[in-house]
C-alpha positions as CSV (number, residue, x, y, z in Angstrom):
1,X,25.8,-78.7,-7.7
2,X,22.1,-79.0,-8.7
3,X,21.3,-80.1,-5.2
4,X,22.3,-76.7,-3.9
5,X,19.6,-74.9,-5.9
6,X,16.9,-75.7,-3.3
7,X,19.0,-74.4,-0.5
8,X,19.9,-71.3,-2.5
9,X,16.3,-70.6,-3.2
10,X,15.3,-70.8,0.5
11,X,18.3,-68.5,1.4
12,X,17.1,-65.9,-1.0
13,X,13.6,-66.1,0.5
14,X,14.9,-65.6,4.0
15,X,17.3,-62.9,3.2
16,X,14.7,-61.1,1.1
17,X,12.3,-61.1,4.1
18,X,15.0,-59.8,6.4
19,X,15.8,-57.1,3.9
20,X,12.1,-56.1,3.8
21,X,11.9,-56.0,7.6
22,X,15.1,-53.8,7.7
23,X,13.4,-51.5,5.2
24,X,10.5,-51.1,7.6
25,X,12.9,-49.5,10.1
26,X,13.4,-46.7,7.6
27,X,10.0,-45.5,8.6
28,X,11.5,-44.2,11.8
29,X,13.0,-41.4,9.7
30,X,9.5,-40.6,8.5
31,X,8.1,-40.5,12.0
32,X,11.1,-38.3,13.1
33,X,10.2,-35.9,10.3
34,X,6.6,-35.8,11.4
35,X,7.7,-35.3,15.0
36,X,10.0,-32.4,14.0
37,X,7.1,-30.7,12.2
38,X,4.6,-31.3,15.0
39,X,3.0,-28.6,17.2
40,X,4.5,-30.3,20.3
41,X,8.1,-29.5,19.2
42,X,7.1,-26.0,18.3
43,X,5.6,-25.4,21.7
44,X,8.5,-26.9,23.6
45,X,11.3,-25.0,21.9
46,X,11.9,-21.2,21.9
47,X,13.2,-21.6,18.3
48,X,11.6,-24.6,16.7
49,X,13.5,-26.4,14.0
50,X,12.9,-25.2,10.5
51,X,10.0,-26.9,8.7
52,X,12.2,-28.0,5.8
53,X,14.1,-30.2,8.2
54,X,11.1,-32.3,9.1
55,X,10.1,-32.5,5.4
56,X,13.6,-33.6,4.5
57,X,13.5,-36.4,7.0
58,X,10.1,-37.5,5.7
59,X,11.1,-37.5,2.0
60,X,14.5,-39.2,2.8
61,X,12.8,-41.8,5.0
62,X,10.2,-42.7,2.3
63,X,12.8,-42.8,-0.4
64,X,15.0,-45.2,1.6
65,X,12.0,-47.3,2.6
66,X,10.9,-47.7,-1.1
67,X,14.5,-48.5,-2.2
68,X,15.1,-51.2,0.5
69,X,11.7,-52.7,0.0
70,X,12.2,-53.0,-3.8
71,X,15.6,-54.6,-3.2
72,X,14.0,-57.1,-0.8
73,X,11.3,-57.9,-3.3
74,X,13.9,-58.5,-6.0
75,X,15.8,-60.9,-3.7
76,X,12.6,-62.8,-3.0
77,X,11.8,-62.9,-6.7
78,X,15.3,-64.2,-7.4
79,X,14.6,-67.1,-4.9
80,X,11.5,-67.9,-6.9
81,X,13.4,-67.8,-10.2
82,X,16.0,-70.2,-8.8
83,X,13.3,-72.5,-7.6
84,X,11.6,-72.6,-11.0
85,X,15.0,-72.6,-12.9
86,X,14.2,-69.4,-14.7
87,X,15.9,-66.1,-15.3
88,X,19.5,-67.1,-14.3
89,X,20.8,-63.8,-15.5
90,X,18.4,-61.9,-13.3
91,X,19.5,-64.0,-10.3
92,X,23.1,-63.3,-11.1
93,X,22.4,-59.5,-11.2
94,X,20.5,-59.7,-7.8
95,X,23.5,-61.7,-6.4
96,X,25.7,-58.8,-7.4
97,X,23.4,-56.4,-5.7
98,X,23.4,-58.6,-2.6
99,X,27.2,-58.4,-2.5
100,X,27.0,-54.8,-1.7
101,X,25.6,-55.7,1.8
102,X,28.3,-57.1,4.0
103,X,28.5,-59.8,5.6
104,X,25.2,-61.7,4.9
105,X,24.5,-60.3,1.5
106,X,28.1,-60.9,0.4
107,X,28.0,-64.5,1.5
108,X,24.7,-65.1,-0.3
109,X,25.9,-63.3,-3.4
110,X,29.1,-65.3,-3.6
111,X,27.3,-68.6,-2.9
112,X,24.8,-67.7,-5.7
113,X,27.7,-66.9,-8.1
114,X,29.4,-70.2,-7.3
115,X,26.3,-72.3,-7.8
116,X,24.8,-70.5,-10.8
117,X,28.0,-70.3,-12.7
118,X,28.5,-74.1,-12.5
119,X,28.2,-75.9,-15.8
120,X,25.7,-78.5,-14.5
121,X,23.4,-75.8,-13.3
122,X,23.7,-73.8,-16.6
123,X,22.8,-77.0,-18.4
124,X,19.7,-77.5,-16.1
125,X,18.6,-73.9,-16.7
126,X,19.1,-74.5,-20.5
127,X,17.0,-77.6,-20.4
128,X,14.0,-75.8,-18.7
129,X,11.5,-74.8,-21.3
130,X,10.6,-71.1,-21.4
131,X,7.1,-70.0,-20.5
């Protein structure tokens, strides 16, 4: 089972980068909010949308962007922890978080649980000296 740790680490890196790229798409909500508050929309419409609507989209977009980016960075960090055989509990928590995203996150999370809960892998993590 120890031979799967390298593959698992790479999968966490790749999935973390994909998650960060998906988070960048949340900026579309921010741009939509800026567009709704722009002078262009106010001039084109007889009754422009309320200013709170654009502000809501901007705040909501930034909040989602930060949330998804943090999750992506945590997934990448989990890949690093697996590669260095450190923080097994942290990787298991991130695996549970990945399971919330179907289907790729679920597959990665389940694979992570299967590998990291194996007794051989637990012994290898225990043999690694703490920093």
